[in-house]
TORMI-124431 format. One record per residue: x, y negated, z negated of N, C-alpha, C, O, CB in turn; residue in one letter. Coordinates in steps of 0.1 Angstrom, whole numbers, padded with zeros to 4 digits, always signed. Glycine has a CB too. Layout:
residues N
XYZXYZXYZXYZXYZa ...
This chain:
residues 100
+1968-1449-0964+1967-1435-0963+1968-1429-0977+1979-1427-0982+1979-1430-0954m +1957-1427-0984+1957-1423-0998+1964-1409-1000+1970-1408-1010+1942-1422-1002a +1962-1400-0991+1968-1387-0993+1983-1388-0993+1990-1381-1001+1964-1377-0981f +1989-1396-0985+2004-1398-0985+2008-1404-0998+2019-1401-1003+2008-1408-0974g +2001-1413-1004+2004-1419-1017+2004-1408-1028+2012-1408-1037+1995-1431-1021k +1994-1399-1027+1993-1388-1037+2005-1380-1036+2011-1376-1046+1980-1380-1035i +2009-1376-1024+2021-1368-1022+2034-1375-1027+2042-1368-1033+2023-1364-1007l +2035-1388-1025+2046-1395-1029+2047-1395-1045+2057-1393-1050+2045-1410-1025k +2035-1397-1051+2035-1396-1065+2039-1382-1071+2046-1381-1080+2021-1400-1070y +2033-1372-1065+2036-1358-1069+2050-1354-1067+2056-1346-1075+2026-1349-1063l +2056-1357-1056+2069-1352-1052+2080-1362-1053+2091-1360-1047+2068-1347-1038f +2078-1373-1060+2089-1382-1063+2094-1390-1052+2107-1392-1051+2100-1374-1068g +2086-1396-1044+2091-1406-1035+2094-1401-1021+2101-1408-1014+2102-1413-1040g +2089-1390-1016+2091-1386-1003+2086-1396-0993+2075-1401-0994+2084-1372-1000f +2094-1399-0983+2090-1409-0973+2091-1403-0959+2101-1395-0956+2100-1422-0973s +2081-1405-0951+2080-1399-0938+2088-1407-0928+2088-1404-0916+2066-1397-0933a +2094-1417-0932+2102-1426-0923+2117-1425-0927+2121-1425-0938+2098-1441-0924e +2125-1423-0916+2139-1422-0918+2144-1437-0920+2140-1446-0913+2146-1415-0906s +2154-1439-0929+2160-1452-0931+2171-1455-0920+2175-1466-0919+2165-1453-0945k +2175-1445-0914+2186-1446-0904+2179-1446-0890+2169-1440-0888+2197-1436-0905e +2186-1452-0880+2181-1451-0866+2182-1437-0861+2190-1429-0865+2190-1461-0857a +2172-1434-0852+2172-1420-0846+2185-1418-0838+2192-1428-0834+2160-1419-0836p +2189-1406-0836+2200-1402-0828+2199-1407-0814+2188-1411-0809+2203-1387-0829s +2210-1405-0806+2209-1408-0792+2198-1398-0786+2198-1386-0789+2223-1406-0785e +2190-1403-0777+2180-1395-0770+2186-1383-0762+2196-1385-0756+2171-1403-0762p +2179-1372-0763+2183-1360-0755+2171-1357-0745+2160-1356-0749+2186-1348-0764i +2174-1356-0732+2164-1352-0723+2162-1337-0722+2172-1330-0722+2168-1357-0708e +2150-1333-0722+2147-1318-0722+2133-1316-0715+2123-1321-0721+2147-1312-0736y +2133-1309-0704+2121-1306-0697+2111-1318-0695+2099-1317-0699+2114-1294-0704k +2115-1329-0690+2107-1341-0688+2103-1347-0701+2093-1356-0700+2095-1337-0679e +2109-1344-0712+2106-1351-0725+2119-1357-0730+2130-1353-0725+2100-1341-0735f +2118-1365-0740+2129-1371-0747+2128-1367-0761+2118-1369-0767+2130-1386-0745t +2139-1362-0767+2139-1359-0781+2149-1368-0788+2160-1370-0784+2143-1344-0783i +2145-1374-0799+2153-1382-0808+2153-1376-0822+2142-1375-0828+2149-1397-0808e +2164-1372-0827+2165-1366-0840+2165-1378-0850+2172-1388-0848+2178-1358-0842a +2157-1377-0861+2156-1388-0871+2155-1381-0885+2144-1382-0891+2145-1397-0868a +2165-1374-0889+2164-1367-0902+2161-1377-0913+2165-1388-0913+2177-1359-0905p +2153-1372-0923+2149-1380-0934+2158-1377-0946+2159-1365-0951+2134-1377-0938i +2165-1387-0951+2174-1385-0963+2165-1384-0975+2158-1393-0979+2184-1397-0964d +2167-1373-0982+2159-1371-0994+2169-1368-1006+2169-1358-1012+2150-1358-0993e +2177-1378-1008+2186-1378-1020+2197-1368-1018+2199-1360-1027+2179-1376-1032g +2204-1368-1007+2215-1358-1006+2212-1347-0996+2222-1340-0992+2220-1353-1019g +2200-1344-0994+2196-1334-0984+2188-1341-0973+2182-1352-0975+2187-1323-0990k +2189-1335-0961+2183-1342-0949+2172-1333-0943+2175-1322-0939+2193-1345-0939f +2160-1338-0943+2148-1330-0938+2148-1331-0923+2151-1342-0917+2135-1336-0944r +2145-1320-0916+2144-1320-0902+2132-1328-0897+2121-1326-0901+2142-1305-0897t +2135-1338-0888+2125-1347-0883+2130-1354-0871+2142-1354-0868+2121-1357-0894a +2120-1359-0863+2124-1367-0851+2112-1371-0843+2101-1371-0848+2133-1358-0843g +2115-1375-0831+2104-1379-0822+2105-1372-0809+2117-1370-0804+2105-1395-0820y +2094-1370-0803+2094-1364-0789+2086-1374-0781+2075-1378-0784+2087-1350-0788i +2091-1379-0769+2085-1388-0761+2082-1382-0747+2090-1373-0743+2093-1401-0759s +2072-1386-0740+2069-1381-0727+2058-1389-0721+2051-1398-0727+2065-1366-0727g +2056-1387-0708+2045-1395-0700+2032-1387-0701+2031-1375-0699+2050-1397-0686e +2021-1395-0704+2008-1389-0704+1999-1400-0697+1997-1411-0703+2003-1386-0718l +1993-1396-0686+1985-1406-0678+1991-1419-0676+1985-1429-0677+1971-1408-0686d +2004-1419-0672+2011-1431-0668+2016-1439-0680+2022-1450-0678+2003-1439-0660g +2014-1434-0692+2018-1441-0704+2028-1433-0712+2026-1421-0713+2006-1444-0713e +2038-1439-0717+2048-1432-0726+2043-1430-0740+2039-1440-0746+2062-1439-0726t +2042-1418-0744+2037-1415-0758+2049-1410-0766+2058-1403-0761+2026-1404-0758k +2050-1414-0779+2061-1410-0788+2054-1404-0800+2047-1411-0807+2070-1423-0792r +2058-1391-0802+2051-1384-0813+2062-1380-0823+2073-1375-0820+2044-1371-0807i +2059-1382-0836+2068-1378-0847+2066-1364-0851+2054-1359-0852+2066-1388-0859q +2077-1357-0854+2075-1344-0861+2084-1343-0873+2095-1349-0874+2080-1333-0851f +2079-1336-0883+2086-1335-0896+2084-1320-0900+2073-1314-0899+2080-1344-0907i +2095-1314-0904+2095-1300-0907+2100-1298-0922+2107-1307-0927+2104-1291-0898r +2098-1287-0928+2102-1284-0942+2117-1281-0943+2122-1282-0954+2094-1273-0947a +2124-1278-0932+2138-1274-0932+2146-1286-0937+2144-1297-0934+2142-1270-0918d +2157-1282-0945+2166-1292-0950+2180-1287-0947+2183-1275-0946+2164-1294-0965e +2189-1297-0946+2203-1294-0943+2212-1303-0953+2207-1313-0958+2207-1298-0929n +2224-1298-0956+2232-1305-0966+2239-1318-0960+2242-1327-0967+2243-1296-0971a +2241-1318-0947+2247-1330-0941+2239-1335-0929+2231-1327-0923+2261-1327-0936d +2240-1348-0926+2232-1354-0916+2234-1348-0902+2224-1346-0895+2235-1369-0916r +2246-1346-0898+2249-1341-0885+2242-1327-0883+2237-1324-0872+2264-1339-0882q +2243-1318-0893+2236-1305-0892+2221-1307-0890+2214-1300-0883+2239-1296-0904a +2216-1317-0897+2201-1320-0896+2198-1326-0883+2187-1323-0877+2197-1330-0907a +2207-1334-0877+2204-1339-0863+2204-1327-0853+2195-1326-0845+2215-1349-0859i +2214-1318-0854+2214-1307-0845+2202-1298-0847+2196-1293-0837+2227-1298-0848d +2197-1296-0859+2186-1288-0862+2173-1295-0857+2164-1288-0852+2184-1284-0877h +2172-1308-0859+2160-1315-0854+2159-1314-0839+2148-1313-0833+2161-1330-0858s +2170-1315-0832+2170-1314-0817+2165-1300-0813+2157-1298-0804+2184-1317-0811i +2170-1290-0820+2166-1276-0817+2151-1274-0820+2145-1268-0812+2174-1266-0826s +2146-1280-0831+2132-1279-0834+2124-1286-0823+2113-1282-0819+2129-1284-0848k +2129-1298-0819+2122-1305-0808+2120-1297-0796+2110-1297-0789+2129-1318-0805g +2131-1290-0792+2131-1282-0780+2121-1270-0782+2113-1267-0773+2145-1276-0777r +2120-1265-0794+2111-1254-0797+2097-1259-0796+2088-1252-0790+2114-1248-0811q +2094-1270-0801+2080-1276-0800+2076-1278-0786+2065-1275-0782+2080-1289-0808i +2085-1283-0778+2082-1285-0763+2080-1272-0757+2070-1271-0749+2094-1293-0756i +2088-1262-0759+2086-1249-0753+2073-1243-0757+2066-1236-0749+2098-1240-0757d +2069-1244-0770+2056-1238-0774+2044-1246-0770+2034-1240-0767+2056-1238-0790e +2044-1259-0770+2032-1267-0768+2031-1274-0754+2021-1278-0750+2031-1277-0778q +2043-1276-0748+2043-1283-0735+2036-1297-0736+2037-1303-0746+2035-1275-0725g +2030-1301-0725+2025-1314-0724+2013-1317-0734+2010-1328-0737+2020-1317-0710a +2007-1306-0739+1996-1308-0748+2000-1315-0761+1992-1321-0768+1989-1295-0751s +2013-1315-0764+2017-1321-0776+2016-1336-0776+2015-1343-0786+2032-1317-0779l +2015-1342-0764+2014-1356-0762+1999-1361-0766+1997-1373-0767+2017-1360-0749l +1990-1352-0767+1976-1356-0771+1975-1357-0786+1964-1361-0791+1967-1345-0766n +1986-1355-0794+1985-1356-0808+1992-1368-0813+2000-1374-0805+1992-1343-0815k +1990-1372-0825+1996-1384-0831+2008-1380-0839+2018-1388-0841+1987-1392-0839s +2008-1368-0845+2019-1363-0853+2019-1348-0852+2008-1342-0851+2017-1368-0868r +2031-1342-0853+2032-1328-0852+2036-1322-0865+2038-1310-0867+2043-1324-0841l 
Protein backbone atom coordinates (compact mmCIF):
# COMPACT_ATOMS: atom_id res chain seq x y z
CA UNK A 1 0.00 0.00 0.00
CA UNK A 2 2.15 2.84 -1.29
CA UNK A 3 -0.10 5.65 -0.08
CA UNK A 4 0.16 4.35 3.50
CA UNK A 5 3.95 4.34 3.28
CA UNK A 6 3.89 7.94 2.08
CA UNK A 7 1.71 8.97 5.03
CA UNK A 8 4.03 7.12 7.40
CA UNK A 9 7.02 8.94 5.99
CA UNK A 10 5.32 12.34 6.12
CA UNK A 11 3.79 12.04 9.57
CA UNK A 12 6.48 10.18 11.45
CA UNK A 13 5.37 6.60 11.77
CA UNK A 14 1.59 6.62 12.13
CA UNK A 15 0.36 3.05 12.23
CA UNK A 16 -3.22 2.03 11.51
CA UNK A 17 -2.84 -0.99 13.77
CA UNK A 18 -3.20 -0.87 17.53
CA UNK A 19 -0.39 -2.65 19.39
CA UNK A 20 -2.79 -3.55 22.20
CA UNK A 21 -5.68 -5.98 22.05
CA UNK A 22 -9.12 -4.49 21.37
CA UNK A 23 -11.39 -3.82 24.35
CA UNK A 24 -14.10 -6.21 25.45
CA UNK A 25 -16.79 -6.35 22.75
CA UNK A 26 -19.93 -4.24 23.23
CA UNK A 27 -23.21 -5.35 21.63
CA UNK A 28 -25.22 -2.57 19.95
CA UNK A 29 -28.19 -2.95 17.56
CA UNK A 30 -27.18 -6.40 16.26
CA UNK A 31 -23.54 -5.27 15.83
CA UNK A 32 -20.44 -5.75 17.95
CA UNK A 33 -18.10 -2.84 18.67
CA UNK A 34 -14.51 -3.34 19.82
CA UNK A 35 -12.54 -0.24 20.77
CA UNK A 36 -8.90 -0.41 19.64
CA UNK A 37 -7.34 3.01 20.21
CA UNK A 38 -4.03 3.61 18.45
CA UNK A 39 -1.17 4.74 20.69
CA UNK A 40 0.60 7.63 19.01
CA UNK A 41 3.31 8.43 21.49
CA UNK A 42 1.31 9.43 24.53
CA UNK A 43 -1.98 10.25 22.81
CA UNK A 44 -4.56 7.71 21.72
CA UNK A 45 -6.38 7.97 18.39
CA UNK A 46 -10.04 6.93 18.30
CA UNK A 47 -10.25 3.59 16.48
CA UNK A 48 -11.91 0.22 16.62
CA UNK A 49 -13.83 -2.50 14.83
CA UNK A 50 -17.50 -3.03 14.06
CA UNK A 51 -18.69 -6.57 13.34
CA UNK A 52 -21.99 -7.83 12.04
CA UNK A 53 -23.68 -10.46 9.88
CA UNK A 54 -23.96 -9.93 6.13
CA UNK A 55 -25.42 -12.72 3.98
CA UNK A 56 -24.70 -15.30 6.69
CA UNK A 57 -21.07 -14.24 7.05
CA UNK A 58 -19.55 -12.24 9.90
CA UNK A 59 -17.84 -9.09 8.62
CA UNK A 60 -15.38 -7.06 10.73
CA UNK A 61 -14.76 -3.47 9.62
CA UNK A 62 -12.06 -1.17 11.03
CA UNK A 63 -12.72 2.51 11.73
CA UNK A 64 -10.16 5.21 12.52
CA UNK A 65 -10.99 8.79 13.41
CA UNK A 66 -8.88 11.93 13.85
CA UNK A 67 -9.95 12.40 17.49
CA UNK A 68 -7.27 11.94 20.15
CA UNK A 69 -7.44 11.45 23.93
CA UNK A 70 -4.78 11.81 26.60
CA UNK A 71 -5.43 8.44 28.22
CA UNK A 72 -6.33 5.01 26.88
CA UNK A 73 -9.58 4.54 28.84
CA UNK A 74 -10.95 7.87 27.55
CA UNK A 75 -10.02 6.75 24.03
CA UNK A 76 -11.81 3.42 24.56
CA UNK A 77 -14.95 5.20 25.73
CA UNK A 78 -14.79 7.62 22.79
CA UNK A 79 -14.17 4.80 20.29
CA UNK A 80 -17.27 2.96 21.53
CA UNK A 81 -19.29 6.16 21.24
CA UNK A 82 -18.03 6.70 17.66
CA UNK A 83 -18.83 3.08 16.82
CA UNK A 84 -22.41 3.58 17.96
CA UNK A 85 -22.63 6.80 15.92
CA UNK A 86 -21.37 5.01 12.80
CA UNK A 87 -23.96 2.25 13.26
CA UNK A 88 -26.75 4.79 13.80
CA UNK A 89 -25.75 6.73 10.66
CA UNK A 90 -24.95 3.88 8.27
CA UNK A 91 -26.78 0.83 9.54
CA UNK A 92 -26.17 -2.49 7.78
CA UNK A 93 -24.69 -0.76 4.71
CA UNK A 94 -21.44 -0.23 6.64
CA UNK A 95 -20.76 -3.97 6.30
CA UNK A 96 -20.34 -3.54 2.54
CA UNK A 97 -17.14 -1.54 3.14
CA UNK A 98 -13.66 -2.73 4.01
CA UNK A 99 -12.72 0.30 6.12
CA UNK A 100 -14.63 3.27 7.52
